C-alpha positions as CSV (number, residue, x, y, z in Angstrom):
1,M,162.4,-178.1,35.5
2,G,165.8,-177.1,37.0
3,L,166.3,-176.1,33.0
4,I,163.0,-173.5,32.8
5,Q,164.2,-172.5,35.9
6,E,167.1,-171.1,34.6
7,L,166.1,-170.2,30.8
8,P,162.7,-168.8,31.5
9,G,161.3,-168.5,27.7
10,I,162.8,-172.0,26.7
11,D,160.6,-173.3,24.6
12,R,159.6,-177.7,24.1
13,T,161.8,-178.2,21.3
14,E,165.0,-177.2,23.2
15,L,163.9,-178.6,26.1
16,A,163.9,-181.7,24.3
17,L,168.0,-181.3,22.3
18,S,168.9,-180.5,25.7
19,V,167.3,-183.5,28.5
20,G,167.7,-186.3,24.8
21,V,164.5,-187.1,24.6
22,S,161.4,-186.8,22.1
23,N,159.8,-184.2,21.6
24,A,156.7,-186.2,22.2
25,A,158.0,-187.0,26.0
26,I,159.0,-183.7,26.4
27,T,155.3,-182.1,25.6
28,N,153.9,-185.6,28.0
29,I,156.3,-183.8,31.0
30,V,155.3,-180.2,30.1
31,N,151.6,-181.3,30.0
32,E,152.1,-182.6,33.8
33,L,153.6,-179.5,34.7
34,L,151.1,-177.2,33.2
35,I,148.9,-179.0,34.6
36,A,150.5,-178.9,38.0
37,G,150.6,-175.5,37.8
38,I,154.1,-175.4,38.3
39,V,154.9,-174.1,34.9
40,T,153.0,-171.4,32.5
41,E,153.2,-170.7,29.3
42,T,155.4,-167.4,28.0
43,N,156.9,-165.9,24.7
44,S,160.1,-168.5,23.6
45,Q,163.6,-166.4,23.8
46,Q,163.9,-168.1,20.3
47,N,160.4,-165.8,18.2
48,L,163.5,-162.7,19.2
49,K,166.3,-164.7,16.6
50,H,164.4,-166.5,13.9
51,R,161.2,-165.7,11.9
52,G,158.6,-168.3,10.7
53,R,156.0,-170.1,12.8
54,R,156.2,-168.3,17.0
55,R,157.1,-171.0,19.3
56,V,155.2,-171.0,22.6
57,G,157.9,-170.3,25.8
58,L,158.4,-171.8,29.4
59,Q,158.8,-170.4,32.7
60,I,158.4,-171.5,36.7
61,E,155.2,-170.2,38.0
62,N,155.9,-168.5,41.1
63,K,153.0,-169.6,43.0
64,G,153.5,-172.9,42.0
65,G,155.4,-173.9,44.8
66,F,157.3,-172.8,48.4
67,V,159.6,-173.5,50.2
68,L,160.9,-172.6,54.1
69,G,164.6,-171.7,54.8
70,I,165.4,-172.3,59.1
71,N,168.5,-170.6,60.3
72,V,169.8,-171.4,63.9
73,L,172.5,-169.6,64.6
74,A,173.3,-168.9,68.4
75,S,172.2,-165.1,67.5
76,Y,169.8,-165.6,65.2
77,V,166.9,-168.3,64.3
78,S,165.0,-166.7,61.4
79,I,162.7,-168.5,58.9
80,V,162.3,-167.8,55.6
81,L,159.3,-168.3,53.0
82,A,160.6,-168.0,49.4
83,D,158.6,-169.3,46.6
84,I,160.3,-171.9,43.5
85,N,162.1,-168.8,42.2
86,G,164.1,-168.2,44.7
87,N,161.5,-164.7,45.3
88,L,161.6,-163.9,49.4
89,I,157.7,-163.7,50.7
90,E,158.9,-162.9,53.9
91,E,161.4,-163.7,56.9
92,K,160.2,-163.9,60.6
93,E,162.3,-164.0,63.5
94,V,162.2,-166.2,65.6
95,K,162.9,-165.7,69.6
96,P,163.1,-168.8,71.1
97,K,162.5,-168.6,74.7
98,K,165.3,-171.8,75.3
99,I,167.5,-171.4,72.8
100,K,169.8,-174.0,74.2
101,D,166.7,-176.5,74.8
102,P,166.5,-178.1,71.1
103,A,163.4,-178.7,72.2
104,D,161.8,-176.4,73.2
105,T,163.5,-174.1,70.4
106,F,162.2,-176.5,68.1
107,T,158.0,-175.6,68.8
108,D,158.9,-171.7,68.3
109,I,160.2,-173.1,65.0
110,K,157.4,-174.8,64.0
111,T,154.5,-172.4,65.5
112,A,156.6,-169.6,63.3
113,A,156.5,-171.7,60.2
114,D,152.5,-172.3,60.9
115,I,152.1,-168.9,61.1
116,L,153.3,-168.2,58.1
117,L,152.7,-170.6,55.4
118,T,148.8,-169.7,57.4
119,E,149.2,-165.9,56.8
120,H,150.4,-166.3,53.1
121,R,147.9,-169.3,52.0
122,V,150.3,-172.0,51.3
123,P,148.3,-175.3,51.3
124,L,151.0,-178.0,52.6
125,S,150.8,-180.2,49.4
126,R,152.5,-177.0,47.7
127,L,155.4,-177.1,50.3
128,F,157.7,-178.3,48.3
129,G,161.1,-178.1,50.6
130,V,162.6,-176.9,53.9
131,G,166.4,-176.1,53.9
132,F,167.4,-175.8,57.2
133,S,171.3,-173.9,58.3
134,V,172.6,-175.0,61.6
135,A,175.6,-173.1,63.2
136,G,177.0,-176.8,64.1
137,Y,178.7,-180.1,63.2
138,L,176.1,-183.1,61.4
139,D,177.9,-186.0,60.9
140,K,178.8,-187.6,56.9
141,K,175.1,-188.5,56.0
142,R,174.0,-184.6,57.3
143,E,170.8,-186.3,59.8
144,T,172.3,-186.1,63.2
145,L,174.3,-183.4,64.8
146,E,177.7,-183.6,66.8
147,R,178.0,-180.9,68.4
148,A,176.9,-177.7,68.4
149,P,179.3,-175.4,71.7
150,Y,177.8,-171.8,70.1
151,I,174.7,-173.2,70.2
152,G,174.7,-175.5,73.2
153,W,172.5,-178.0,71.3
154,P,173.8,-181.8,72.5
155,S,174.3,-184.6,70.0
156,F,170.6,-185.6,68.3
157,D,169.5,-187.2,65.7
158,L,168.3,-183.2,63.8
159,K,166.8,-184.4,60.7
160,N,164.9,-186.9,62.3
161,K,163.1,-184.7,64.4
162,L,162.9,-181.9,61.4
163,Q,160.5,-185.0,59.5
164,N,158.3,-185.5,62.5
165,M,158.2,-181.9,61.8
166,F,157.5,-181.5,58.6
167,G,157.7,-184.6,57.0
168,K,160.3,-186.0,54.2
169,I,161.1,-182.9,52.5
170,V,164.6,-181.3,54.8
171,T,167.4,-180.7,54.0
172,V,170.1,-180.3,56.7
173,E,173.3,-178.0,56.1
174,N,176.3,-176.7,58.2
175,V,175.3,-173.0,58.2
176,T,178.7,-171.8,56.7
177,R,178.9,-174.7,53.5
178,C,175.7,-173.7,53.4
179,V,176.3,-169.9,51.9
180,A,178.9,-171.8,50.1
181,L,176.2,-173.8,48.6
182,A,173.9,-171.0,47.4
183,E,176.5,-168.5,46.3
184,S,178.3,-171.3,44.0
185,K,174.7,-172.6,42.8
186,F,172.3,-169.3,42.7
187,G,174.8,-165.9,43.8
188,A,177.5,-164.0,43.1
189,L,179.8,-167.0,42.8
190,K,177.7,-169.2,40.0
191,G,179.4,-171.6,38.1
192,I,182.6,-171.5,40.1
193,K,183.0,-175.2,40.8
194,D,186.5,-174.1,43.1
195,L,186.3,-172.1,45.6
196,V,187.0,-171.4,49.3
197,L,184.4,-169.3,51.7
198,I,185.5,-168.0,54.9
199,R,182.8,-166.8,57.5
200,S,184.6,-164.5,59.8
201,A,182.7,-163.5,63.3
202,L,183.3,-164.0,67.1
203,G,185.0,-167.2,65.1
204,L,185.9,-168.4,61.9
205,G,184.5,-170.8,59.8
206,G,185.0,-172.4,56.4
207,A,183.3,-174.4,53.9
208,I,185.0,-175.6,50.5
209,I,184.1,-176.1,46.7
210,T,186.6,-178.2,44.8
211,G,185.8,-179.4,40.9
212,G,181.7,-178.5,42.0
213,Q,181.7,-180.9,44.5
214,L,181.5,-179.7,48.7
215,L,184.9,-180.9,50.1
216,N,184.1,-182.8,53.5
217,G,186.7,-185.1,54.6
218,N,186.7,-188.0,56.8
219,Q,185.3,-187.2,60.0
220,N,182.7,-184.0,57.6
221,F,184.9,-181.3,59.3
222,A,186.4,-179.8,56.2
223,G,187.2,-176.3,55.8
224,D,187.0,-175.4,59.9
225,L,189.3,-171.9,59.3
226,G,188.7,-171.6,63.2
227,H,191.1,-174.8,64.7
228,I,193.7,-174.7,62.3
229,L,197.0,-173.7,64.1
230,A,198.4,-170.7,63.7
231,V,200.2,-169.8,67.1
232,P,202.2,-172.4,68.1
233,E,201.6,-172.6,72.6
234,G,199.2,-169.1,71.6
235,K,196.5,-168.3,73.6
236,I,192.9,-170.7,74.3
237,C,190.9,-171.5,72.1
238,S,187.6,-171.7,72.5
239,C,187.7,-175.5,71.6
240,G,190.4,-175.6,74.4
241,N,193.4,-176.3,71.9
242,C,196.6,-173.0,72.3
243,G,197.4,-170.6,69.2
244,C,194.2,-171.7,66.5
245,L,194.0,-169.0,63.7
246,N,191.0,-168.1,66.4
247,T,193.1,-166.4,69.2
248,V,194.5,-164.5,66.2
249,A,192.1,-163.6,62.8
250,S,188.6,-163.5,64.7
251,G,186.3,-161.0,66.6
252,W,187.9,-162.9,69.1
253,A,190.7,-161.7,67.7
254,I,189.7,-158.0,68.3
255,M,188.5,-158.1,71.4
256,N,191.5,-159.9,73.4
257,K,193.9,-156.9,71.5
258,L,191.4,-154.3,73.3
259,G,191.4,-155.8,76.2
260,T,187.9,-156.6,76.3
261,T,188.1,-159.8,77.3
262,D,191.1,-162.1,78.0
263,K,189.1,-165.4,77.7
264,S,187.3,-167.1,75.2
265,Y,183.8,-168.3,75.5
266,E,183.5,-171.8,76.8
267,T,179.6,-172.0,76.9
268,A,176.9,-170.6,74.6
269,N,176.1,-167.5,77.2
270,Q,179.1,-166.5,77.1
271,F,179.5,-166.7,73.3
272,L,176.0,-164.7,73.5
273,T,177.7,-162.0,75.2
274,Q,180.9,-161.7,73.5
275,N,179.4,-161.2,70.1
276,I,177.0,-158.7,71.0
277,Q,180.0,-156.9,72.7
278,L,181.5,-157.0,69.2
279,R,178.8,-156.2,67.1
280,N,178.8,-153.3,69.4
281,L,183.1,-152.7,68.8
282,L,182.2,-152.7,65.2
283,N,179.6,-150.4,65.2
284,S,180.8,-148.2,67.4
285,E,181.1,-144.3,66.2
286,S,182.9,-143.4,69.6
287,S,186.5,-142.2,70.0
288,D,187.9,-145.6,70.1
289,K,187.4,-146.5,66.5
290,A,190.6,-145.8,65.8
291,D,192.1,-148.7,67.8
292,V,188.8,-151.1,67.0
293,N,190.0,-150.9,63.1
294,A,194.2,-150.5,64.4
295,A,193.0,-154.5,65.7
296,A,190.6,-155.2,63.0
297,V,193.5,-154.7,60.0
298,E,196.1,-157.1,62.3
299,A,192.9,-160.0,62.7
300,G,192.8,-159.8,59.0
301,E,196.5,-159.3,58.3
302,A,196.7,-162.2,60.4
303,L,193.8,-164.6,58.9
304,A,196.1,-163.8,55.1
305,K,199.5,-164.8,56.2
306,H,197.6,-167.8,58.4
307,L,195.2,-168.7,55.6
308,F,198.3,-168.3,52.2
309,T,199.6,-171.5,52.5
310,T,196.3,-173.2,52.6
311,L,194.9,-171.1,49.9
312,Q,197.8,-172.4,47.9
313,I,196.8,-175.9,48.3
314,L,193.8,-176.3,47.8
315,N,194.1,-173.7,44.6
316,P,190.4,-171.7,44.5
317,K,189.5,-170.0,41.5
318,V,187.8,-167.7,44.4
319,V,188.2,-166.4,47.3
320,C,185.1,-165.3,49.2
321,L,185.5,-163.4,52.4
322,T,181.6,-162.9,54.7
323,G,180.8,-162.6,57.7
324,P,179.7,-160.3,60.6
325,L,183.4,-159.2,61.0
326,G,184.0,-160.1,57.3
327,R,181.7,-157.0,56.3
328,H,183.3,-154.8,58.0
329,K,185.5,-152.8,55.6
330,K,188.9,-152.6,57.4
331,Y,189.7,-155.8,57.8
332,S,188.2,-157.3,54.8
333,E,190.9,-154.6,53.0
334,A,193.7,-156.0,55.4
335,F,192.7,-159.8,54.5
336,R,192.9,-158.6,50.5
337,N,196.2,-156.3,50.3
338,T,198.2,-159.4,52.7
339,I,197.1,-162.0,50.7
340,I,197.6,-160.0,47.7
341,S,201.0,-159.1,48.6
342,M,201.9,-162.8,48.8
343,G,201.3,-163.0,45.8
344,F,198.0,-164.8,45.5
345,D,196.4,-164.0,42.4
346,Q,193.3,-165.0,42.5
347,K,189.6,-163.3,42.3
348,I,188.9,-162.5,45.9
349,I,185.3,-161.3,46.6
350,L,184.2,-159.4,50.3
351,A,181.0,-158.6,51.2
352,S,182.5,-155.3,52.2
353,E,181.9,-154.5,48.4
354,Q,179.5,-157.7,47.3
355,D,176.0,-159.3,48.3
356,I,176.8,-162.3,49.6
357,I,173.7,-164.8,50.1
358,T,172.5,-164.3,54.0
359,P,172.3,-167.6,55.6
360,A,168.4,-167.4,55.6
361,M,168.1,-167.0,51.7
362,A,171.2,-170.0,52.0
363,S,169.1,-172.2,53.6
364,V,165.8,-171.2,50.9
365,Y,168.7,-172.1,48.5
366,L,169.2,-175.2,50.0
367,A,165.6,-176.5,50.0
368,L,165.5,-175.6,45.9
369,S,168.1,-177.3,45.2
370,E,168.1,-180.6,47.0
371,L,164.3,-180.7,47.1
372,V,162.9,-179.1,44.2
373,Y,165.9,-178.9,41.4
374,S,166.5,-182.6,42.1
375,P,165.8,-185.7,41.0
376,S,164.3,-185.8,44.9
377,F,161.6,-183.7,44.1
378,N,158.1,-185.4,44.7
379,F,155.2,-184.9,42.0
380,E,153.4,-186.6,43.2
381,Q,152.5,-185.0,46.6
382,I,151.0,-182.4,44.5
383,L,148.1,-184.1,42.4
384,S,144.7,-184.3,43.9
385,S,143.3,-187.8,42.0
386,N,141.4,-185.5,39.7
387,Q,144.4,-184.1,38.1
388,K,146.2,-187.7,38.3
389,K,142.9,-189.0,35.8
390,V,143.5,-186.0,33.9
391,I,147.6,-186.9,33.8
392,S,146.6,-190.7,32.6
393,K,144.9,-189.5,29.6
C-alpha cells in the first residue's frame, strides 16, 4: 500500500520486484485490496516508457479509507478529517469549555469528531487511524502524558483514554515532533534523514531526526531547545530555572524586551493571555512596529548564537524554523543571517518563505505513517463476512 501511495500507477510486476515476492503473491494481495475498495486500477506508468502489452497500474482509492488528525495546543484545538491519500476533507475547530480539564476537553473532541464523521458519511470500519498531537511531554512509550504545563493537564494515560474513545487505531506524539516527522515523510523535508526542526512561538520547542530516526533521549525530552541554558543567572523562565533560551530568543523574550511583561507564564491562563498579546504584537501595524521588528531581530539573532554549537554537534543536513514566531519575516531572517555568518553552511528552511505542514495536518500524517501505511494496519476491520468468503476462494 505504501508503494502504491508513493508511486501512483505502479503495476503488479513492479510491485513484485520491489517487494521481493512472486507475481502470483502480489496478484492475490492486490485482489484483496481491490475487493476491499482501498486500491483501484489506472494506467501504468510503464505504458509511457515501453511498447507492447499494456500494463494495468494501481492507485490508492481516496474513498477507500479515512483518518482523523487531532491537535491540542493551549491556544487552539482542532480535528482534521482526511482521506488515506492525505487529502484534507475538512478541519473543524474545537472550542473546549474547560480546556484545563482533560475529561471535558475529550468530551468536546469526541462530539466534534462524531459530527465530522457523520456529516461526511464515514463508517467506523473505514476510519483507519487517529493521530493525536499535543503540546506536552510524553513517556518513552508515547502513552502517558507526563506534563502539559501550557494546557494545564495533569499526568494521565493519554493513549488509553483515546483508545476508549476511538478504539485501538490511535497514535500519540508531541506536537513539535509530530510536525518534524510529517515533514520528513510527506512535506518539504521528505527524504531528509538528518534534520533539526525549531518551533518558535511564545516559547521554543524542537525536534531532532538523525539517521531517519527521531531522537528521544533518556527521559524522552530530546529536542527541548527552549530550556537549554543561554544566559547564566539570567531572567526566570517558565520552568523555574534562570537564563533558559526561552528568556532571550522566544516570543516571551520579545514581549519582555518591549516591556509588555516582566514575569514568565506560570499557569495555563497566563500562557493564554501572553500568547494573545504576542499575536497582537506580531500582527500590529501601529507606530510601534519598528520596535517590534527590532526586538524580533534581536531574538532571532540570539536563537542563532545560542544554538550554533548544538547544531554543529548534531550536524543536520537541514535546519527548519517554523511556528507562529518562526513565520515572522524579521525574526526568521535574523536567525538565518546570523547563523550563516557564524559559519553554518547546511540548508536552512524558513516557514516565512516555505509552507510547512501545520500541526493539525501533521497529526493526519502521523496516523497515515504509523497506522495505515505500516505493518500495524488492521485490514480485517473493513472486511465483511461476504468479502472474506470471496477472498478465501
